[in-house]
C-alpha positions as CSV (number, residue, x, y, z in Angstrom):
1,M,-13.2,2.4,-69.8
2,P,-11.0,-0.5,-68.9
3,A,-13.7,-2.2,-66.8
4,E,-16.1,-1.8,-69.8
5,S,-13.6,-3.3,-72.3
6,M,-12.8,-6.1,-70.0
7,Q,-16.5,-6.9,-69.6
8,K,-16.9,-6.9,-73.3
9,F,-14.0,-9.3,-73.8
10,R,-15.1,-11.5,-70.9
11,E,-18.4,-12.1,-72.8
12,M,-16.5,-13.5,-75.8
13,D,-15.7,-17.1,-76.3
14,A,-12.3,-18.6,-77.3
15,N,-12.8,-18.2,-81.0
16,E,-14.0,-14.6,-80.8
17,L,-11.0,-13.8,-78.6
18,G,-8.6,-15.4,-81.1
19,I,-10.3,-13.2,-83.9
20,Q,-10.0,-10.1,-81.7
21,E,-6.3,-10.9,-81.0
22,N,-5.6,-11.1,-84.7
23,E,-7.5,-7.8,-85.5
24,L,-5.7,-6.0,-82.6
25,G,-2.4,-7.2,-83.9
26,E,-3.1,-5.9,-87.3
27,Q,-4.3,-2.6,-85.9
28,I,-1.2,-2.2,-83.8
29,F,0.9,-3.0,-86.9
30,R,-0.9,-0.3,-88.9
31,L,-0.7,2.3,-86.1
32,R,3.0,1.8,-85.7
33,F,3.5,2.0,-89.4
34,Q,1.6,5.3,-89.4
35,L,3.5,6.7,-86.5
36,T,6.8,5.8,-88.3
37,T,5.7,7.6,-91.4
38,G,4.3,10.6,-89.5
39,Q,0.8,10.0,-90.5
40,A,-0.6,9.2,-87.1
41,E,-2.6,11.9,-85.3
42,S,-2.1,10.6,-81.8
43,V,-0.3,7.9,-79.8
44,K,-3.4,7.3,-77.7
45,K,-4.9,4.9,-80.3
46,L,-1.8,2.7,-80.3
47,R,-1.5,2.7,-76.5
48,E,-5.2,1.6,-76.1
49,A,-4.8,-1.1,-78.9
50,R,-1.8,-2.4,-77.0
51,K,-3.7,-2.6,-73.6
52,D,-6.7,-4.2,-75.3
53,L,-4.5,-6.8,-76.9
54,A,-2.9,-7.6,-73.5
55,R,-6.4,-7.9,-71.9
56,V,-7.4,-10.4,-74.7
57,K,-4.3,-12.5,-74.3
58,T,-4.8,-12.5,-70.5
59,L,-8.3,-13.8,-70.9
60,M,-7.3,-16.3,-73.4
61,R,-4.6,-17.7,-71.1
62,Q,-7.0,-17.7,-68.2
63,Q,-9.5,-19.8,-70.2
64,E,-6.6,-22.1,-71.3
65,L,-5.6,-22.7,-67.7
66,G,-9.3,-22.8,-66.4
67,I,-9.0,-19.8,-64.2
68,A,-12.3,-18.1,-63.8
69,A,-11.7,-14.5,-63.1
70,P,-14.9,-13.0,-61.6
71,A,-16.2,-9.9,-63.3
72,P,-16.5,-7.0,-61.0
73,A,-20.2,-6.2,-60.3
74,V,-20.5,-2.5,-60.8
75,E,-24.0,-1.2,-61.3
76,A,-24.7,2.1,-62.9
77,G,-25.5,3.9,-59.7
78,E,-22.5,2.9,-57.8
79,G,-19.1,4.7,-57.7
80,N,-15.6,3.4,-58.1
81,A,-15.1,3.9,-54.3
82,E,-17.0,0.8,-53.6
83,A,-15.5,-1.3,-56.4
84,K,-12.0,-1.1,-55.1
85,P,-11.0,-1.7,-51.4
86,A,-9.1,1.1,-49.8
87,K,-5.3,0.5,-49.5
88,A,-3.7,0.8,-46.2
89,A,-1.0,3.4,-45.8
90,P,2.5,1.9,-46.2
91,K,4.3,1.6,-42.9
92,K,7.4,3.6,-42.7
93,K,10.6,1.7,-41.8
94,K,12.5,3.0,-38.9
95,K,16.0,3.9,-39.6
96,P,18.6,2.4,-37.3
97,A,20.1,5.0,-34.9
98,A,23.4,6.4,-36.0
99,K,26.4,4.9,-34.2
100,A,28.5,7.2,-32.1
101,K,31.9,7.6,-33.9
102,K,34.8,6.7,-31.8
103,S,37.6,9.3,-32.1
104,K,41.0,8.1,-32.0
105,S,43.3,10.7,-30.5
106,K,47.0,10.6,-31.0
107,K,48.9,10.9,-27.9
């Protein structure tokens, strides 16, 4: 779903993103208020609204700086495996060899 919502936000212009930012801010306020009063059914809506707000703010900042973030071209028949490159396994760091303890014997 995040890719779908990002695509939806990328199609908006600066004014629409500003409106969306205000709406999401109000929605987050209402959801937090409901959570505090015990009226909220789940935290999932609040979490998604926060993430959407972050996406909108990111896109607004990118437009402000003139950074063009290319939209990932994922067609309906393709899977996610092709969209993301495979990560290489992290290299394990070798631990230094333990130093031999020198015993000091009393004579």
